[in-house]
C-alpha positions as a Markdown table, in Angstrom:
| # | Residue | x | y | z |
|---|---|---|---|---|
| 1 | Met | -15.0 | 24.2 | -17.6 |
| 2 | Asp | -12.0 | 22.6 | -19.5 |
| 3 | Thr | -13.9 | 20.6 | -22.7 |
| 4 | Lys | -10.6 | 19.4 | -24.4 |
| 5 | Ile | -8.6 | 16.7 | -24.0 |
| 6 | Pro | -5.7 | 18.1 | -22.9 |
| 7 | Pro | -2.7 | 17.4 | -25.8 |
| 8 | Asp | 0.1 | 15.8 | -23.2 |
| 9 | Val | -2.9 | 13.0 | -22.7 |
| 10 | Ala | -3.9 | 12.8 | -26.4 |
| 11 | Lys | -0.6 | 12.3 | -27.3 |
| 12 | Met | 0.2 | 9.8 | -24.5 |
| 13 | Leu | -2.7 | 7.8 | -25.3 |
| 14 | Ala | -2.2 | 7.8 | -28.7 |
| 15 | Ala | 1.2 | 6.5 | -28.6 |
| 16 | Ala | -0.1 | 3.6 | -26.0 |
| 17 | Ala | -2.4 | 2.8 | -28.9 |
| 18 | Thr | -0.3 | 2.6 | -31.5 |
| 19 | Asn | 2.4 | 1.0 | -30.1 |
| 20 | His | 0.4 | -2.1 | -28.6 |
| 21 | Gly | -1.8 | -2.6 | -31.9 |
| 22 | Leu | -5.1 | -1.0 | -30.3 |
| 23 | Asp | -7.4 | 0.8 | -32.1 |
| 24 | Val | -9.1 | 3.5 | -30.9 |
| 25 | Phe | -9.0 | 6.4 | -33.3 |
| 26 | Asp | -12.1 | 8.3 | -34.2 |
| 27 | Gly | -13.7 | 6.3 | -31.3 |
| 28 | Arg | -14.6 | 8.1 | -28.2 |
| 29 | Leu | -12.8 | 9.5 | -24.9 |
| 30 | Arg | -14.5 | 9.2 | -21.5 |
| 31 | Arg | -13.3 | 11.2 | -18.5 |
| 32 | Ser | -13.7 | 10.3 | -14.9 |
| 33 | Ser | -12.6 | 12.6 | -11.9 |
| 34 | Ser | -11.3 | 12.3 | -8.3 |
| 35 | Arg | -13.3 | 13.0 | -5.4 |
| 36 | Phe | -12.9 | 15.1 | -2.2 |
| 37 | Cys | -14.8 | 14.4 | 0.5 |
| 38 | Leu | -15.5 | 17.5 | 2.7 |
| 39 | Gly | -18.2 | 15.6 | 5.0 |
| 40 | Val | -18.5 | 12.8 | 6.3 |
| 41 | Glu | -14.9 | 11.2 | 5.6 |
| 42 | His | -16.1 | 7.5 | 6.9 |
| 43 | Gly | -19.7 | 8.3 | 7.2 |
| 44 | Asp | -21.0 | 6.0 | 4.2 |
| 45 | Tyr | -20.7 | 2.5 | 5.8 |
| 46 | Asn | -21.9 | 4.2 | 8.7 |
| 47 | Gly | -25.1 | 5.8 | 7.5 |
| 48 | Thr | -24.5 | 9.6 | 7.8 |
| 49 | Glu | -25.2 | 12.4 | 5.1 |
| 50 | Leu | -22.4 | 13.2 | 2.8 |
| 51 | Phe | -20.8 | 16.2 | 1.2 |
| 52 | Gly | -17.9 | 16.5 | -1.4 |
| 53 | Val | -17.1 | 17.6 | -5.0 |
| 54 | Gly | -15.8 | 16.4 | -8.1 |
| 55 | Thr | -11.7 | 17.3 | -8.5 |
| 56 | Asp | -9.5 | 17.8 | -11.4 |
| 57 | Arg | -7.1 | 14.5 | -11.6 |
| 58 | Phe | -8.5 | 12.1 | -14.1 |
| 59 | Ile | -8.5 | 8.6 | -15.3 |
| 60 | Trp | -9.0 | 8.6 | -19.3 |
| 61 | Leu | -9.9 | 6.3 | -21.4 |
| 62 | Ala | -10.1 | 6.3 | -25.4 |
| 63 | Tyr | -12.0 | 3.3 | -26.6 |
| 64 | Lys | -14.0 | 2.4 | -29.8 |
| 65 | Pro | -15.8 | -0.8 | -30.3 |
| 66 | Asn | -14.5 | -3.9 | -32.5 |
| 67 | Asn | -15.8 | -6.6 | -34.1 |
| 68 | Leu | -13.6 | -9.2 | -32.5 |
| 69 | Gly | -15.8 | -10.2 | -29.4 |
| 70 | Arg | -13.2 | -9.1 | -27.4 |
| 71 | Ile | -12.5 | -7.0 | -24.5 |
| 72 | Arg | -8.8 | -5.5 | -25.1 |
| 73 | Leu | -7.3 | -2.9 | -22.9 |
| 74 | His | -3.9 | -1.4 | -22.1 |
| 75 | Ser | -3.0 | 1.1 | -19.1 |
| 76 | Val | -0.1 | 3.4 | -19.6 |
| 77 | Asn | 0.1 | 3.6 | -15.8 |
| 78 | Phe | 0.8 | -0.4 | -15.7 |
| 79 | Ala | 2.5 | -0.5 | -19.0 |
| 80 | Gln | 4.7 | -3.8 | -17.9 |
| 81 | Glu | 1.3 | -5.4 | -17.9 |
| 82 | Gly | 0.8 | -5.2 | -21.4 |
| 83 | Val | -2.6 | -5.6 | -23.2 |
| 84 | Ile | -5.6 | -7.1 | -21.0 |
| 85 | Asp | -7.6 | -9.3 | -23.5 |
| 86 | Phe | -10.5 | -11.3 | -22.8 |
| 87 | Glu | -13.4 | -12.5 | -24.6 |
| 88 | Val | -17.0 | -10.5 | -23.8 |
| 89 | Gly | -18.6 | -11.5 | -21.1 |
| 90 | Ser | -16.5 | -14.0 | -19.8 |
| 91 | Ser | -14.3 | -13.1 | -16.1 |
| 92 | Ser | -11.6 | -14.5 | -14.2 |
| 93 | Asp | -11.1 | -16.2 | -10.4 |
| 94 | Pro | -10.4 | -12.9 | -8.4 |
| 95 | Leu | -7.6 | -14.3 | -6.8 |
| 96 | Gln | -5.7 | -15.1 | -9.9 |
| 97 | Val | -5.7 | -11.4 | -11.1 |
| 98 | Ala | -6.0 | -10.1 | -6.9 |
| 99 | Asn | -2.8 | -8.1 | -8.3 |
| 100 | Ser | -3.3 | -6.5 | -11.6 |
| 101 | Trp | -5.1 | -3.7 | -12.3 |
| 102 | Ser | -7.0 | -6.3 | -15.0 |
| 103 | Arg | -9.4 | -7.3 | -11.9 |
| 104 | Phe | -11.6 | -3.9 | -12.4 |
| 105 | Pro | -12.2 | -4.6 | -16.4 |
| 106 | Leu | -12.7 | -8.1 | -15.7 |
| 107 | Gly | -14.9 | -7.2 | -12.3 |
| 108 | Val | -16.8 | -4.9 | -14.0 |
| 109 | Ser | -17.8 | -7.8 | -17.1 |
| 110 | His | -18.3 | -10.3 | -13.8 |
| 111 | Val | -21.1 | -7.8 | -12.2 |
| 112 | Leu | -23.0 | -6.8 | -15.2 |
| 113 | Ser | -23.2 | -10.1 | -16.8 |
| 114 | Lys | -24.0 | -11.7 | -12.7 |
| 115 | Gln | -26.6 | -8.6 | -12.6 |
| 116 | Gly | -28.6 | -9.7 | -15.9 |
| 117 | Tyr | -26.9 | -6.7 | -18.1 |
| 118 | Arg | -26.3 | -8.9 | -21.7 |
| 119 | Ile | -22.8 | -7.4 | -22.5 |
| 120 | Thr | -22.3 | -8.1 | -26.4 |
| 121 | Gly | -20.1 | -5.1 | -27.3 |
| 122 | Gly | -16.1 | -5.8 | -28.0 |
| 123 | Phe | -13.9 | -2.8 | -27.9 |
| 124 | Asp | -10.2 | -1.6 | -28.1 |
| 125 | Gly | -9.2 | 0.9 | -24.8 |
| 126 | Val | -6.5 | 2.6 | -23.8 |
| 127 | Leu | -6.0 | 4.6 | -20.4 |
| 128 | Tyr | -4.2 | 6.8 | -18.4 |
| 129 | Gly | -4.8 | 8.2 | -14.9 |
| 130 | Asn | -3.1 | 11.0 | -12.8 |
| 131 | Ile | -5.3 | 10.3 | -9.4 |
| 132 | Pro | -3.0 | 10.3 | -6.7 |
| 133 | Gly | -2.7 | 6.7 | -4.8 |
| 134 | Gly | -4.9 | 6.8 | -2.1 |
| 135 | Gly | -7.5 | 9.3 | -0.5 |
| 136 | Met | -9.1 | 11.0 | -3.8 |
| 137 | Ser | -10.8 | 7.0 | -5.1 |
| 138 | Arg | -9.0 | 6.2 | -7.8 |
| 139 | Ser | -10.4 | 2.6 | -7.9 |
| 140 | Ala | -14.1 | 4.0 | -8.1 |
| 141 | Ser | -13.3 | 6.5 | -11.0 |
| 142 | Leu | -12.2 | 3.6 | -12.8 |
| 143 | Ala | -15.2 | 1.0 | -11.9 |
| 144 | Leu | -17.3 | 3.8 | -13.1 |
| 145 | Asn | -15.8 | 4.9 | -16.2 |
| 146 | Leu | -15.6 | 1.3 | -17.2 |
| 147 | Ile | -18.7 | 0.4 | -16.6 |
| 148 | Leu | -20.3 | 3.3 | -18.3 |
| 149 | Thr | -18.0 | 1.9 | -21.4 |
| 150 | Phe | -19.5 | -1.3 | -21.4 |
| 151 | Leu | -22.8 | -0.5 | -21.3 |
| 152 | Glu | -22.5 | 2.2 | -24.3 |
| 153 | Val | -20.4 | -0.5 | -26.4 |
| 154 | Ser | -23.3 | -2.7 | -25.9 |
| 155 | Asn | -26.0 | -0.4 | -26.9 |
| 156 | Leu | -27.4 | -0.8 | -23.4 |
| 157 | Pro | -28.9 | 2.4 | -21.9 |
| 158 | Glu | -27.0 | 4.2 | -18.7 |
| 159 | Pro | -29.3 | 2.9 | -15.7 |
| 160 | Asp | -30.1 | 5.6 | -13.3 |
| 161 | Gly | -27.3 | 6.8 | -11.3 |
| 162 | Met | -27.9 | 5.5 | -7.8 |
| 163 | Gln | -28.0 | 2.0 | -9.6 |
| 164 | Val | -24.5 | 2.8 | -11.5 |
| 165 | Val | -23.3 | 3.6 | -8.5 |
| 166 | Asp | -24.2 | 0.2 | -7.0 |
| 167 | Leu | -22.6 | -1.3 | -9.8 |
| 168 | Ala | -19.5 | 0.5 | -9.3 |
| 169 | Gln | -19.6 | -0.5 | -5.6 |
| 170 | Ala | -20.1 | -4.2 | -6.5 |
| 171 | Val | -17.2 | -4.7 | -8.4 |
| 172 | Glu | -15.2 | -3.8 | -5.5 |
| 173 | Asn | -17.4 | -5.5 | -2.9 |
| 174 | Asp | -18.1 | -8.7 | -4.7 |
| 175 | Tyr | -15.0 | -9.2 | -6.9 |
| 176 | Ile | -12.1 | -7.2 | -5.7 |
| 177 | Gly | -12.9 | -7.9 | -1.7 |
| 178 | Ser | -12.8 | -4.4 | -0.9 |
| 179 | Pro | -15.4 | -3.4 | 1.6 |
| 180 | Cys | -15.9 | 0.5 | 0.5 |
| 181 | Gly | -19.1 | 1.8 | 1.0 |
| 182 | Lys | -21.1 | 4.5 | -1.5 |
| 183 | Leu | -18.9 | 7.5 | -0.9 |
| 184 | Asp | -16.5 | 7.4 | -3.4 |
| 185 | Gln | -19.1 | 6.4 | -6.1 |
| 186 | Ile | -21.6 | 8.8 | -5.0 |
| 187 | Met | -18.7 | 12.0 | -5.2 |
| 188 | Ile | -17.8 | 11.3 | -8.6 |
| 189 | Tyr | -20.8 | 10.1 | -10.7 |
| 190 | Phe | -22.9 | 12.8 | -9.3 |
| 191 | Ala | -20.2 | 15.8 | -9.3 |
| 192 | Arg | -20.7 | 19.3 | -10.6 |
| 193 | Ala | -18.5 | 21.8 | -11.6 |
| 194 | Gly | -18.3 | 24.6 | -9.0 |
| 195 | Met | -21.3 | 22.6 | -6.9 |
| 196 | Gly | -20.6 | 20.3 | -4.0 |
| 197 | Thr | -23.0 | 17.5 | -3.8 |
| 198 | His | -25.0 | 16.6 | -0.9 |
| 199 | Tyr | -26.4 | 12.6 | -0.3 |
| 200 | Arg | -28.7 | 11.9 | 2.1 |
| 201 | Pro | -29.2 | 8.3 | 2.6 |
| 202 | Ala | -32.5 | 8.0 | 4.3 |
| 203 | Ala | -34.2 | 9.2 | 1.1 |
| 204 | Gly | -31.6 | 8.4 | -1.6 |
| 205 | Thr | -31.2 | 11.8 | -2.5 |
| 206 | Val | -28.7 | 13.6 | -4.1 |
| 207 | Glu | -28.7 | 17.7 | -4.3 |
| 208 | His | -26.3 | 20.0 | -5.9 |
| 209 | Leu | -25.3 | 23.1 | -3.7 |
| 210 | Pro | -23.4 | 25.7 | -5.3 |
| 211 | Leu | -20.9 | 28.1 | -3.6 |
| 212 | Ala | -22.3 | 31.5 | -2.9 |
| 213 | Asp | -21.2 | 34.0 | -5.4 |
| 214 | Glu | -19.1 | 36.1 | -2.7 |
| 215 | Val | -16.2 | 33.6 | -1.4 |
| 216 | Glu | -12.9 | 33.9 | -1.1 |
| 217 | Asp | -10.7 | 32.6 | -3.8 |
| 218 | Phe | -9.4 | 29.3 | -2.6 |
| 219 | Arg | -8.1 | 25.5 | -3.4 |
| 220 | Leu | -8.8 | 22.2 | -2.5 |
| 221 | Val | -5.5 | 20.8 | -2.1 |
| 222 | Ser | -4.1 | 16.7 | -2.2 |
| 223 | Leu | -1.2 | 16.4 | -0.2 |
| 224 | Asp | 0.1 | 13.3 | -1.9 |
| 225 | Thr | 2.5 | 11.6 | 0.8 |
| 226 | Gly | 4.6 | 9.3 | -1.6 |
| 227 | Thr | 3.3 | 6.2 | 0.3 |
| 228 | Asp | 1.7 | 3.4 | -1.1 |
| 229 | Arg | -1.3 | 2.5 | 0.3 |
| 230 | Pro | -2.8 | -0.9 | 0.5 |
| 231 | Gly | -6.1 | -2.1 | -0.4 |
| 232 | Leu | -9.0 | -1.4 | 1.8 |
| 233 | Glu | -9.3 | -5.2 | 2.1 |
| 234 | Lys | -5.7 | -4.9 | 4.0 |
| 235 | Ser | -6.2 | -1.8 | 5.5 |
| 236 | Thr | -7.2 | -0.6 | 9.4 |
| 237 | Tyr | -10.3 | 0.7 | 7.1 |
| 238 | Lys | -11.8 | -2.8 | 7.1 |
| 239 | Ile | -10.9 | -3.2 | 10.9 |
| 240 | Arg | -13.0 | 0.2 | 11.6 |
| 241 | Arg | -16.0 | -0.7 | 9.7 |
| 242 | Thr | -15.9 | -4.0 | 11.7 |
| 243 | Glu | -15.8 | -2.2 | 14.6 |
| 244 | Cys | -18.8 | -0.1 | 13.8 |
| 245 | Glu | -20.7 | -2.9 | 12.9 |
| 246 | Gln | -20.0 | -4.3 | 16.3 |
| 247 | Leu | -21.4 | -1.2 | 18.1 |
| 248 | Val | -24.5 | -0.9 | 16.3 |
| 249 | Asn | -24.6 | -4.9 | 17.3 |
| 250 | Leu | -24.5 | -4.5 | 20.7 |
| 251 | Cys | -26.2 | -1.1 | 20.9 |
| 252 | Gln | -29.5 | -2.5 | 18.5 |
| 253 | Gln | -31.2 | -4.2 | 21.1 |
| 254 | Pro | -31.1 | -2.0 | 24.0 |
| 255 | Phe | -30.8 | 1.5 | 22.0 |
| 256 | Gly | -32.8 | 0.5 | 18.7 |
| 257 | Ile | -30.1 | 1.9 | 16.4 |
| 258 | His | -29.4 | 0.5 | 13.2 |
| 259 | Ser | -26.2 | 2.5 | 12.0 |
| 260 | Leu | -23.8 | 5.0 | 14.3 |
| 261 | Ala | -25.6 | 7.5 | 12.3 |
| 262 | Asp | -28.8 | 6.9 | 14.0 |
| 263 | Val | -26.9 | 8.6 | 17.3 |
| 264 | Lys | -27.9 | 12.2 | 16.9 |
| 265 | Asp | -29.0 | 13.1 | 20.3 |
| 266 | Ala | -26.4 | 14.0 | 23.2 |
| 267 | Lys | -28.9 | 12.0 | 25.7 |
| 268 | Leu | -28.5 | 8.9 | 23.5 |
| 269 | Tyr | -24.9 | 9.2 | 22.6 |
| 270 | Glu | -24.2 | 9.9 | 26.8 |
| 271 | Gln | -26.1 | 6.4 | 27.3 |
| 272 | Ile | -24.3 | 4.6 | 25.5 |
| 273 | Cys | -20.9 | 5.9 | 26.4 |
| 274 | Thr | -22.2 | 5.1 | 29.7 |
| 275 | Val | -23.2 | 1.3 | 29.3 |
| 276 | Phe | -20.5 | 0.5 | 26.8 |
| 277 | Gly | -17.6 | 3.1 | 27.7 |
| 278 | Lys | -15.7 | 0.7 | 30.2 |
| 279 | Glu | -16.2 | -2.6 | 28.3 |
| 280 | His | -15.4 | -1.5 | 24.9 |
| 281 | Pro | -13.5 | 2.1 | 25.2 |
| 282 | Asn | -12.0 | 1.9 | 21.6 |
| 283 | Leu | -15.9 | 1.7 | 20.3 |
| 284 | Ile | -16.8 | 5.0 | 21.8 |
| 285 | Lys | -14.4 | 6.1 | 20.4 |
| 286 | Arg | -15.4 | 5.4 | 17.1 |
| 287 | Leu | -19.0 | 6.5 | 17.6 |
| 288 | Lys | -17.7 | 9.6 | 19.6 |
| 289 | Tyr | -16.1 | 10.8 | 15.7 |
| 290 | Ile | -19.0 | 9.9 | 14.0 |
| 291 | Phe | -21.5 | 11.5 | 16.4 |
| 292 | Glu | -19.2 | 14.9 | 16.8 |
| 293 | Ala | -19.0 | 14.9 | 12.6 |
| 294 | Gln | -22.6 | 14.9 | 12.2 |
| 295 | Gln | -23.0 | 17.8 | 14.5 |
| 296 | Arg | -20.9 | 19.6 | 12.5 |
| 297 | Phe | -22.3 | 18.5 | 9.2 |
| 298 | Asp | -25.2 | 21.4 | 9.2 |
| 299 | Ala | -23.0 | 23.7 | 9.9 |
| 300 | Leu | -20.7 | 22.9 | 7.2 |
| 301 | Leu | -23.2 | 22.6 | 4.5 |
| 302 | Ser | -24.7 | 26.1 | 6.0 |
| 303 | Ala | -21.2 | 27.6 | 5.5 |
| 304 | Trp | -20.9 | 26.3 | 1.5 |
| 305 | Arg | -24.3 | 27.8 | 0.6 |
| 306 | Ala | -22.9 | 31.4 | 2.1 |
| 307 | Gly | -19.2 | 31.3 | 0.8 |
| 308 | Asp | -18.1 | 31.0 | 4.5 |
| 309 | Val | -14.8 | 29.2 | 3.0 |
| 310 | Arg | -13.3 | 29.6 | 6.7 |
| 311 | Thr | -16.4 | 27.8 | 8.3 |
| 312 | Val | -15.8 | 25.3 | 6.0 |
| 313 | Gly | -11.8 | 24.9 | 6.5 |
| 314 | Asn | -13.1 | 24.6 | 10.1 |
| 315 | Val | -15.4 | 21.6 | 10.1 |
| 316 | Phe | -12.6 | 20.1 | 7.8 |
| 317 | Arg | -10.1 | 20.6 | 10.4 |
| 318 | Gln | -11.9 | 19.4 | 13.3 |
| 319 | Asp | -13.0 | 16.2 | 11.5 |
| 320 | Gly | -9.7 | 15.6 | 10.7 |
| 321 | Ile | -8.6 | 16.0 | 14.7 |
| 322 | Gly | -11.5 | 13.2 | 15.0 |
| 323 | Leu | -10.3 | 11.0 | 12.6 |
| 324 | Arg | -6.6 | 11.0 | 13.9 |
| 325 | Asp | -7.6 | 11.1 | 17.5 |
| 326 | Asp | -11.0 | 8.8 | 18.0 |
| 327 | Tyr | -11.6 | 7.3 | 14.9 |
| 328 | Glu | -7.7 | 6.5 | 14.6 |
| 329 | Ile | -7.8 | 6.0 | 11.2 |
| 330 | Ser | -4.9 | 8.3 | 9.9 |
| 331 | Gly | -0.9 | 7.6 | 9.7 |
| 332 | Pro | 2.3 | 9.1 | 10.7 |
| 333 | Glu | 3.3 | 10.5 | 7.0 |
| 334 | Leu | -0.6 | 11.4 | 6.5 |
| 335 | Glu | -0.1 | 13.8 | 9.9 |
| 336 | Thr | 3.2 | 15.1 | 8.6 |
| 337 | Met | 1.1 | 16.6 | 5.7 |
| 338 | Cys | -1.0 | 18.0 | 8.1 |
| 339 | Glu | 1.6 | 19.2 | 10.6 |
| 340 | Leu | 3.2 | 21.2 | 7.5 |
| 341 | Ala | -0.6 | 22.5 | 6.2 |
| 342 | Arg | -1.2 | 23.9 | 9.5 |
| 343 | Ser | 2.0 | 26.0 | 10.1 |
| 344 | Val | 0.8 | 27.8 | 6.4 |
| 345 | Asp | -1.1 | 30.9 | 7.2 |
| 346 | Gly | -4.1 | 30.6 | 4.5 |
| 347 | Val | -4.5 | 27.0 | 5.1 |
| 348 | Leu | -8.0 | 27.1 | 6.7 |
| 349 | Gly | -8.3 | 23.4 | 7.3 |
| 350 | Glu | -6.4 | 20.1 | 6.5 |
| 351 | Arg | -7.1 | 16.2 | 7.4 |
| 352 | Met | -6.1 | 12.9 | 6.0 |
| 353 | Leu | -8.3 | 11.7 | 2.9 |
| 354 | Gly | -10.1 | 8.7 | 2.0 |
| 355 | Gly | -9.3 | 4.9 | 3.4 |
| 356 | Gly | -6.7 | 5.5 | 5.8 |
| 357 | Asp | -3.0 | 4.9 | 6.6 |
| 358 | Lys | -1.5 | 6.0 | 3.5 |
| 359 | Gly | -2.1 | 7.8 | 0.7 |
| 360 | Ala | -2.6 | 11.5 | 0.8 |
| 361 | Ser | -3.9 | 14.6 | 3.3 |
| 362 | Gly | -6.3 | 17.1 | 1.7 |
| 363 | Ala | -6.2 | 21.0 | 2.7 |
| 364 | Ile | -8.1 | 23.9 | 2.2 |
| 365 | Val | -6.3 | 26.8 | 0.9 |
| 366 | Leu | -6.5 | 30.4 | -0.4 |
| 367 | Thr | -4.7 | 31.1 | -2.9 |
| 368 | Gln | -2.7 | 33.2 | -2.0 |
| 369 | Ala | -1.3 | 30.9 | 0.1 |
| 370 | Ile | -0.5 | 28.0 | -2.6 |
| 371 | Asp | 3.1 | 29.1 | -3.1 |
| 372 | Glu | 3.7 | 29.6 | 0.7 |
| 373 | Leu | 2.5 | 26.0 | 1.2 |
| 374 | Gln | 4.3 | 24.5 | -1.7 |
| 375 | Ser | 7.4 | 25.9 | -0.6 |
| 376 | Val | 7.0 | 24.3 | 3.2 |
| 377 | Val | 6.2 | 20.8 | 1.7 |
| 378 | Val | 9.0 | 20.8 | -0.1 |
| 379 | Arg | 11.6 | 22.0 | 2.4 |
| 380 | Glu | 10.3 | 19.7 | 5.1 |
| 381 | Tyr | 8.3 | 16.6 | 4.1 |
| 382 | Pro | 11.4 | 14.7 | 3.0 |
| 383 | Met | 13.3 | 15.7 | 6.2 |
| 384 | Arg | 10.6 | 14.5 | 8.8 |
| 385 | Gln | 9.4 | 11.9 | 6.3 |
| 386 | Pro | 12.8 | 10.5 | 4.1 |
| 387 | Glu | 11.5 | 7.1 | 2.9 |
| 388 | Pro | 8.9 | 8.5 | 0.7 |
| 389 | Lys | 10.6 | 11.3 | -0.1 |
| 390 | Glu | 11.3 | 11.1 | -4.0 |
| 391 | Lys | 7.1 | 10.4 | -4.5 |
| 392 | Phe | 5.4 | 12.8 | -2.5 |
| 393 | Ala | 3.6 | 15.4 | -4.8 |
| 394 | Met | 1.1 | 18.7 | -4.2 |
| 395 | His | -2.2 | 18.5 | -6.3 |
| 396 | Val | -4.1 | 22.2 | -6.5 |
| 397 | Cys | -7.3 | 21.1 | -7.5 |
| 398 | Asn | -10.4 | 22.7 | -9.2 |
| 399 | Ile | -14.2 | 21.5 | -8.7 |
| 400 | Val | -15.2 | 19.3 | -11.6 |
| 401 | Asp | -17.9 | 17.3 | -13.4 |
| 402 | Gly | -17.5 | 13.7 | -12.4 |
| 403 | Ile | -18.1 | 12.2 | -16.2 |
| 404 | Thr | -17.4 | 13.6 | -19.3 |
| 405 | Cys | -17.7 | 12.1 | -22.9 |
| 406 | Phe | -15.5 | 13.5 | -25.3 |
| 407 | Glu | -15.0 | 12.7 | -29.3 |
| 408 | Gly | -12.1 | 10.5 | -29.3 |
| 409 | Leu | -8.6 | 10.8 | -30.7 |
| 410 | Ser | -7.5 | 11.8 | -33.9 |
| 411 | Arg | -4.9 | 10.2 | -35.8 |
| 412 | Gln | -3.1 | 13.4 | -36.8 |
| 413 | Val | -2.6 | 14.2 | -32.8 |
């Protein structure tokens, strides 16, 4: 596992701090990962078990306490916004910052104060991220990183892990207005290098599952379509979540279910399909994806433990077909990437990632097939999807820890 700050990242952060008069030198640096969900995508708000890993596309935050009573932050990724500067403990009307990245630090300040955390420490900070937009949980990574930093500079103890997850979800739900579940936050906060994270919502437990020692050499690949995905509050994600809640409400009285995850028995599934299939065919299609994904879930975990990456890839592929055909959450650019990946021998599975519509697809790829996949994507994707041809990218990822802290930047960088 890499435990050093990459020199190019260090130089970038140092230059940004110097150019904007922010004193972060000899402070600390926190790195938060992206995530790659192996199952069940869109299962969190439906109550299913979850399984995924942290991946090595990161958000880096170099920070140092100041004596100014202010939070002063600059993002290299949003350089045009300059320095975000506000008083410790203050917030803003979220509508006033809806189109600015500042909604995240302001949202963290709002949520922590509202939930009783006495934030007293001001700090200077500079950020840089290389997480693709859409599919690998850039927003959750940023929220987690900021929450842990706000708490640290105020000398507050880090809460229990699930409490941190809840805080990060609240930033997005209550301040930003994004109706996200907890999948992203769980898969990043609890991620461990070389291991999968298994979350059981019924018990509220997290278990880390190592891969078997004997496993074919593979990589997780993000296929960034180059498209800009709207926030979840403006996307099909919100519609799907509402549809799933609608079906649960319909089924609660006659069948006694409280989430779509409760529908695990084939007989119960068929009964619900019989009762509501004609009147609500779209809702039944959403249930079909969740039901079938749950049927595959145990096979996914068993294959991971056994190092059977081909079965892991096949489950991933079948989930992708369900997300495309039954959950109807994918998009044309995402499916173009999937079709291209599927044509390459050695790609074991592929599907859209994350909230849907736009963003990135993912693939599980034998290492010897990486170069061929790269060649196919570079050659074919711009011809099939000419509009985003300048921005698409392929990221070959490793499995890493979700949250890592380093000694901060030196002035000699």
